C-alpha angles and dihedrals in degrees: 000000000000119000121257115252111175099057098055090038092055090047097049097040088049089053090047092052092048090050088049089051092053092046092048092048094055097032131218143174096283102031118026144075092303099024132108090267103043109220121160125179095277092054090044089058090051091050090048093051092049091046093051090046092054092044091051092048092048088069089066133066131302096261092049089051090051090052090049091051091049093049094045089047089053091052092049095046094046092048091049093047091050091047094049091046091049094050096058097175100337122106098229142005143175109262122211087351087280115076137034119228138174133205092258092055091048092050087051090053090047092051092045091049093050091047091052091048092051092048091049091048091053087062097048094040090053091054092049099044104033114043116201 
């Protein structure tokens, strides 16, 4: 029997996003409005919503967790793509007239989104390739 991937991934990435939300809310040198990963209060709310979504979905089955990872990955990748498109040579910009982001924070979102998509694909690829 192969190990489950999506359920623990949804749980731990949800915890990571909630920790990122708390760190972004209070600010600091690494994560905050002027940190390496720019996260102001509006972005902290977004991270908190995604974290709670993944935590809630991690209470369900493996396929539901894979769907949650895919959908959260889509949100992260689309947000990062919009942010990187909006920057066009500048280091930071206000996105959607709500939140401030920098290129480093958008590369973080892009990497997190791709990681979530890969972890979700491990679950669905296992079901397709290895029948139990």
